[in-house]
C-alpha positions in Angstrom: -7.0 91.3 5.7 -7.8 93.3 8.8 -11.3 93.0 10.1 -13.2 96.3 10.5 -16.7 97.4 11.4 -17.4 97.7 7.7 -16.1 94.2 7.1 -17.3 92.1 10.1 -17.0 88.4 10.5 -20.2 86.7 9.4 -18.9 83.3 10.7 -18.6 84.7 14.2 -22.4 85.2 14.5 -24.8 82.5 15.4 -26.7 83.0 12.2 -23.5 82.6 10.2 -22.7 79.3 11.9 -26.2 78.0 11.1 -25.9 79.1 7.4 -22.6 77.3 7.1 -24.0 74.1 8.8 -27.0 74.2 6.4 -24.9 74.6 3.3 -22.4 71.9 4.4 -25.3 69.5 5.1 -26.5 70.0 1.5 -23.0 69.2 0.2 -22.7 66.2 2.4 -26.1 64.8 1.3 -25.2 65.2 -2.4 -21.9 63.5 -2.2 -22.8 60.8 0.3 -25.6 59.6 -2.1 -22.9 58.7 -4.7 -21.4 56.4 -2.1 -24.2 55.2 0.3 -25.9 53.2 -2.4 -23.0 50.8 -3.0 -23.5 48.8 0.2 -27.2 48.3 -0.6 -26.6 47.1 -4.2 -26.7 43.3 -3.4 -30.1 43.7 -1.6 -31.5 45.8 -4.5 -30.4 43.1 -6.9 -32.1 40.4 -4.9 -35.4 42.2 -4.5 -35.8 43.8 -8.0 -34.1 41.1 -10.1 -31.4 43.3 -11.5 -29.0 42.1 -14.2 -25.3 42.7 -13.4 -25.1 45.5 -15.9 -28.4 47.0 -14.8 -27.3 47.0 -11.2 -24.3 49.1 -12.1 -26.6 51.9 -13.4 -28.1 52.3 -10.0 -24.7 53.8 -9.0 -23.6 55.3 -12.3 -26.9 56.7 -13.4 -26.6 59.2 -10.5 -23.0 59.9 -11.4 -23.9 60.5 -15.1 -26.4 63.3 -14.6 -24.6 64.6 -11.5 -21.5 65.3 -13.5 -23.3 66.1 -16.8 -25.6 68.8 -15.5 -23.1 70.4 -13.0 -22.0 73.2 -15.3 -25.6 74.1 -16.2 -26.5 74.0 -12.5 -23.6 76.3 -11.5 -24.2 78.9 -14.1 -28.0 78.8 -13.5 -27.3 79.7 -9.9 -25.2 82.7 -10.9 -27.8 84.0 -13.4 -31.3 83.2 -12.0 -30.6 83.2 -8.2 -28.7 80.8 -6.0 -31.5 80.2 -3.5 -34.0 79.7 -6.2 -31.8 77.0 -7.9 -30.9 75.4 -4.6 -34.6 75.0 -3.6 -35.5 73.6 -7.0 -32.6 71.1 -6.8 -33.5 70.0 -3.3 -37.2 69.4 -4.3 -36.2 67.4 -7.4 -33.7 65.4 -5.3 -36.3 64.6 -2.7 -39.0 63.5 -5.2 -36.5 61.3 -7.1 -35.4 59.8 -3.8 -39.0 59.0 -2.8 -39.7 57.4 -6.2 -36.5 55.3 -6.0 -37.3 54.2 -2.4 -40.8 53.1 -3.5 -39.7 51.6 -6.8 -41.0 48.1 -7.6 -39.1 47.6 -10.8 -35.4 47.9 -11.7 -36.1 50.4 -14.5 -38.0 52.7 -12.2 -35.2 52.7 -9.7 -32.6 53.5 -12.3 -34.7 56.3 -13.7 -35.2 57.7 -10.2 -31.4 57.7 -9.6 -30.8 59.5 -12.9 -33.2 62.2 -12.0 -31.8 62.4 -8.5 -28.4 63.2 -10.0 -29.9 66.2 -11.9 -31.2 67.5 -8.6 -27.8 67.1 -7.0 -26.1 68.8 -9.9 -28.2 71.9 -9.2 -27.8 71.7 -5.4 -24.0 71.3 -5.1 -22.7 74.3 -7.0 -25.5 76.6 -5.6 -24.5 75.6 -2.1 -20.8 76.1 -2.6 -21.2 79.4 -4.3 -23.5 80.6 -1.4 -20.6 79.8 0.9 -18.1 81.9 -1.1 -20.6 84.8 -1.5 -21.8 84.7 2.1 -18.4 84.4 3.8 -16.4 87.1 2.0 -14.0 88.2 4.7 -10.6 86.5 4.2 -10.3 84.3 7.3 -14.1 83.6 7.3 -13.9 82.2 3.8 -10.8 80.1 4.5 -12.5 78.6 7.6 -15.8 78.1 5.8 -14.2 76.5 2.7 -12.1 74.4 5.1 -15.1 73.0 6.8 -16.9 72.4 3.5 -13.8 70.5 2.1 -13.6 68.4 5.3 -17.3 67.6 5.2 -17.2 66.5 1.6 -14.2 64.3 2.4 -16.0 62.8 5.4 -19.0 62.0 3.1 -16.9 59.5 1.2 -16.2 57.4 4.3 -19.4 58.1 6.2 -21.5 56.9 3.2 -20.3 53.4 3.6 -21.2 53.3 7.3 -24.6 54.9 6.8 -25.4 52.6 3.9 -24.5 49.6 6.0 -26.5 50.6 9.0 -29.6 51.5 7.0 -29.5 48.5 4.7 -29.1 45.9 7.5 -31.3 47.5 10.1 -34.2 49.1 8.0 -33.8 47.6 4.5 -32.2 49.0 1.3 -35.2 51.3 0.5 -34.3 53.5 3.5 -31.0 54.4 1.8 -33.2 56.5 -0.4 -36.3 57.1 1.7 -34.4 59.0 4.4 -33.6 61.7 1.8 -37.1 63.3 1.5 -37.2 63.6 5.3 -33.8 65.4 5.3 -34.8 67.5 2.3 -37.9 68.9 4.1 -35.6 70.0 7.0 -33.2 71.5 4.5 -35.9 73.5 2.7 -37.1 74.9 6.0 -33.5 76.0 6.8 -33.0 77.5 3.3 -36.1 79.7 3.6 -35.3 80.6 7.2 -31.7 81.5 6.8 -30.8 82.4 3.2 -31.9 85.7 1.6 -33.6 85.5 -1.8 -30.8 86.8 -4.2 -31.8 88.7 -7.3 -32.2 87.2 -10.8 -29.2 88.3 -12.9 -30.3 87.4 -16.4 -33.6 87.2 -18.3 -34.8 84.1 -20.1 -34.1 85.7 -23.4 -30.4 86.4 -22.6 -29.7 82.8 -21.5 -27.2 80.9 -23.5 -29.4 78.1 -24.7 -27.0 76.8 -27.4 -24.2 76.7 -24.8 -26.4 74.9 -22.3 -27.3 72.2 -24.9 -23.8 71.7 -26.2 -22.1 71.8 -22.8 -24.6 69.5 -21.0 -24.9 67.2 -24.0 -21.1 66.9 -24.3 -20.6 66.3 -20.6 -23.4 63.7 -20.4 -22.0 61.8 -23.4 -18.4 62.0 -22.1 -19.4 60.5 -18.7 -21.6 57.9 -20.4 -18.9 56.9 -22.8 -16.4 56.5 -19.9 -18.8 54.6 -17.7 -19.8 52.2 -20.6 -16.3 51.7 -22.0 -15.3 48.7 -19.7 -18.4 46.8 -21.0 -18.2 47.8 -24.7 -14.4 47.8 -24.8 -12.2 50.8 -25.0 -11.3 50.2 -28.6 -14.9 49.3 -29.7 -16.8 51.4 -32.3 -19.4 52.4 -29.7 -16.9 53.7 -27.3 -14.9 55.6 -30.0 -18.1 57.1 -31.4 -19.4 58.2 -27.9 -16.2 59.8 -26.8 -15.5 61.3 -30.2 -18.9 62.9 -30.4 -18.6 64.1 -26.8 -15.3 65.8 -27.7 -16.8 67.4 -30.8 -19.8 68.7 -28.7 -17.4 70.2 -26.1 -15.3 71.8 -28.8 -18.4 73.3 -30.3 -19.3 74.5 -26.8 -16.0 76.3 -26.5 -16.4 77.9 -29.9 -19.9 79.0 -29.0 -18.8 80.5 -25.7 -16.1 82.5 -27.4 -18.6 84.1 -29.7 -21.5 84.7 -27.3 -21.9 88.1 -25.5 -23.6 86.2 -22.7 -21.9 82.8 -22.5 -23.0 80.0 -20.2 -19.3 79.6 -19.2 -17.3 82.8 -19.6 -13.8 81.5 -20.6 -12.3 84.5 -18.8 -12.7 82.6 -15.6 -9.6 80.5 -16.6 -7.5 83.7 -16.4 -7.9 83.5 -12.6 -4.4 82.4 -11.6 -4.1 78.7 -10.7 -7.8 77.9 -11.1 -7.3 75.4 -14.0 -4.5 73.6 -12.0 -6.7 73.4 -8.9 -9.5 71.8 -11.0 -7.1 69.4 -12.6 -5.7 68.4 -9.2 -9.3 67.8 -8.1 -9.9 65.6 -11.2 -6.8 63.4 -10.8 -6.3 63.2 -7.1 -9.9 63.1 -5.8 -10.7 60.7 -8.7 -8.0 58.4 -7.3 -9.4 58.7 -3.8 -13.0 57.9 -4.9 -11.9 54.9 -6.9 -9.7 53.7 -3.9 -12.8 53.7 -1.6 -14.7 51.6 -4.1 -12.1 48.9 -4.3 -11.3 49.0 -0.6 -14.9 48.4 0.2 -15.1 45.5 -2.3 -12.0 44.0 -0.8 -13.4 44.1 2.8 -16.8 42.5 1.7 -15.8 40.1 -1.1 -12.3 39.0 0.2 -12.4 39.4 3.9 -16.2 38.6 4.2 -17.1 41.7 6.2 -20.8 42.5 6.7 -22.1 45.9 5.5 -22.1 47.2 9.1 -18.7 45.9 9.9 -17.3 47.5 6.7 -18.9 50.8 7.7 -17.4 50.6 11.2 -14.0 50.0 9.8 -14.2 53.4 8.1 -14.7 55.3 11.4 -10.9 56.0 11.8 -11.0 57.4 8.3 -13.6 60.0 9.3 -11.4 61.0 12.2 -8.3 61.2 10.0 -10.1 63.4 7.5 -11.5 65.7 10.2 -8.0 66.0 11.7 -6.4 66.8 8.3 -9.1 69.3 7.5 -8.9 71.1 10.8 -5.1 71.4 10.8 -4.9 72.5 7.1 -7.6 75.2 7.8 -5.4 76.7 10.5 -2.2 76.4 8.3 -3.5 78.1 5.1 -3.2 81.7 6.4 0.4 81.0 7.3 1.8 78.8 4.6 -0.8 79.0 1.8 -2.7 76.3 -0.1 0.0 75.0 -2.5 2.3 73.4 0.1 -0.7 71.8 1.7 -2.1 70.4 -1.6 1.3 69.0 -2.7 2.3 67.7 0.8 -1.1 66.4 1.6 -1.5 64.5 -1.7 2.1 63.1 -1.5 1.5 62.0 2.1 -1.9 60.5 1.1 -0.4 58.6 -1.8 1.8 56.7 0.7 -1.3 55.6 2.6 -3.0 54.5 -0.7 0.1 52.6 -1.7 0.1 50.7 1.6 -3.6 49.8 0.9 -2.5 48.4 -2.5 -0.5 45.6 -0.7 -3.3 44.0 1.3 -3.1 40.2 1.6 -5.9 37.8 1.0 -6.2 37.1 4.8 -5.6 40.7 5.8 -5.9 41.8 9.4 -7.6 45.1 10.3 -5.1 46.5 12.8 -1.8 45.4 11.0 -2.8 45.6 7.4 -5.8 48.0 6.9 -5.5 50.6 9.7 -2.0 52.1 9.0 -2.8 52.9 5.4 -6.3 54.2 6.1 -5.0 56.6 8.7 -2.2 58.0 6.5 -4.5 58.3 3.5 -7.3 60.0 5.4 -5.2 62.7 7.0 -3.7 63.5 3.6 -7.2 63.5 2.1 -8.3 66.1 4.7 -5.5 68.4 3.7 -6.2 68.0 -0.1 -9.9 68.6 0.1 -9.6 71.8 2.1 -6.7 73.2 0.3 -8.0 72.5 -3.3 -11.4 74.0 -2.4 -9.8 77.2 -1.2 -7.4 77.4 -4.1 -10.2 76.8 -6.7 -12.4 79.6 -5.2 -9.7 82.2 -4.5 -10.1 85.4 -6.5 -13.4 84.3 -8.1 -15.8 87.3 -8.5 -19.3 86.9 -7.0 -21.0 86.7 -10.4 -19.0 83.6 -11.3 -19.0 81.8 -7.9 -21.5 79.2 -9.1 -19.5 78.6 -12.3 -16.3 78.1 -10.3 -18.1 75.8 -7.9 -19.5 73.7 -10.7 -16.1 73.4 -12.4 -14.6 72.1 -9.2 -17.4 69.6 -8.6 -17.5 68.5 -12.2 -13.8 67.8 -12.0 -14.4 65.6 -9.0 -17.3 63.6 -10.6 -15.5 63.3 -13.9 -12.3 62.0 -12.1 -14.4 59.5 -10.2 -16.1 58.2 -13.3 -12.9 58.0 -15.3 -11.1 56.2 -12.4 -13.8 53.7 -11.8 -14.2 52.9 -15.5 -10.5 52.5 -16.2 -9.5 50.7 -13.0 -12.5 48.4 -13.0 -11.1 47.1 -16.3 -7.6 46.8 -14.8 -8.9 44.9 -11.7 -11.1 42.6 -13.8 -8.3 41.8 -16.2 -5.9 41.0 -13.4 -8.4 38.8 -11.6 -9.4 36.9 -14.8 -5.7 36.3 -15.8 -5.0 34.8 -12.4 -8.1 32.6 -12.3 -7.0 31.0 -15.6 -3.7 30.0 -14.0 -5.5 28.2 -11.1 -5.2 30.9 -8.5 -8.0 30.7 -5.9 -10.9 33.2 -6.3 -10.1 35.1 -3.1 -6.4 35.5 -4.0 -7.3 36.5 -7.6 -9.8 39.1 -6.4 -7.4 40.5 -3.8 -4.7 40.8 -6.5 -7.1 42.5 -8.9 -8.2 45.0 -6.3 -4.6 45.7 -5.2 -3.5 46.4 -8.8 -6.3 49.0 -9.1 -5.5 50.6 -5.8 -1.8 50.8 -6.8 -2.9 52.9 -9.8 -5.0 55.0 -7.4 -1.9 55.8 -5.4 -0.1 56.9 -8.6 -3.1 59.1 -9.5 -2.9 60.8 -6.1 0.8 61.3 -6.5 0.3 62.9 -9.9 -2.3 65.2 -8.3 0.5 66.3 -6.0 2.7 67.2 -9.0 -0.2 69.1 -10.7 -0.8 70.9 -7.4 2.5 72.7 -7.9 0.7 74.8 -10.6 -1.9 76.1 -8.2 -1.7 79.6 -6.9 -0.4 79.7 -3.3 -3.2 81.7 -1.8 -3.3 82.5 1.9 -6.6 84.4 1.7 -9.8 84.6 -0.4 -8.9 87.6 -2.6 -6.0 86.0 -4.6 -4.7 87.9 -7.6 -6.8 87.2 -10.7 -3.8 87.1 -13.1 
């Protein structure tokens, strides 16, 4: 696309750079809060007397509503105004974080995290859709989405470092209490930099049945997946939860086909390669998220690393992600997104595979670092390329929907990966303990087995990536 006076570069302006920095900061805050809490969990358990299962819900409560309300949040941004929805999400996120940071009981903290996830579910798709509707010129959008993808990838690694520093230096409450301070700054930036877009739908025309069925189905699906390792995958509770979730989502699709004003216009899936991009996000990024979880447990529970040391170990990962994101952003206009998705995921799967062979007495330089570097560079390629591919050719009135589908895929993949592979790791560890294997060796072997499956998931993501549209610019064909 040739840049003209009628089609100037927004990103070249100082205001455009500030808008992009603001929106990427919002995405970073949302995603980092699904990771940052993990390092603080032992301190929370000690101070608030959590049970083991209750402690899990500090992390999964956020994931549940974050994934469950994402579709509603994305479509609400399209219909009632992106800035309006974004501000509402930030305010809810800030209030829930404040309540969680001040919580004096386990139940209050879990409730706060559940509400915090709702706020994040409205923030994330609104922010991403604002990027795609603000930076519309081809190279601008490629660069903006490249930076967004890199920032979201960085959040996965940076969250461990930030959580460790805040927990050890200020206490676990500051993992949450820092959010309201940041949200005040974000709201000031939103009102100062973002125009107030128009409402596109009246309350009477809103698809309430679709909202209830879609949100209810997603919530129950994520809840069923999260609880399955505890209830048993073949238990009646799990079968009922997942079965009802599927029925609700089928009813949602039927409702959307019959509505003149659907919450999720199914025509969006006619955009070439969009479904494959979302599926790649679900499988590959789900593998990455799960890998970070087990790698962190390995460093703390097997190698005995402190929270801060664990975070510092992830610093090369942030560099690798930044390098991969930067290079892929420059390559997209020349080779397109498909080769970068496929090549990046295949390359990253090698790094994850190396991390599935960590010994019980692993050394950082010889055992951890090589795999982390290879994995992180590949992750940078995947995040940037999938984000571009999933937003190419999407009309402005469906930008929030496309953003929510991509983000929902990520959260659902993470929930599914953690639920399934936690069972795999626990089963392996238990089996070895019964044979007299030492606890550290049994734990390491369990984590390695789970990470091996993560490498397979990332490699499968590379195969699915072959079905994405090989876009080199934002206005890919919608066929």
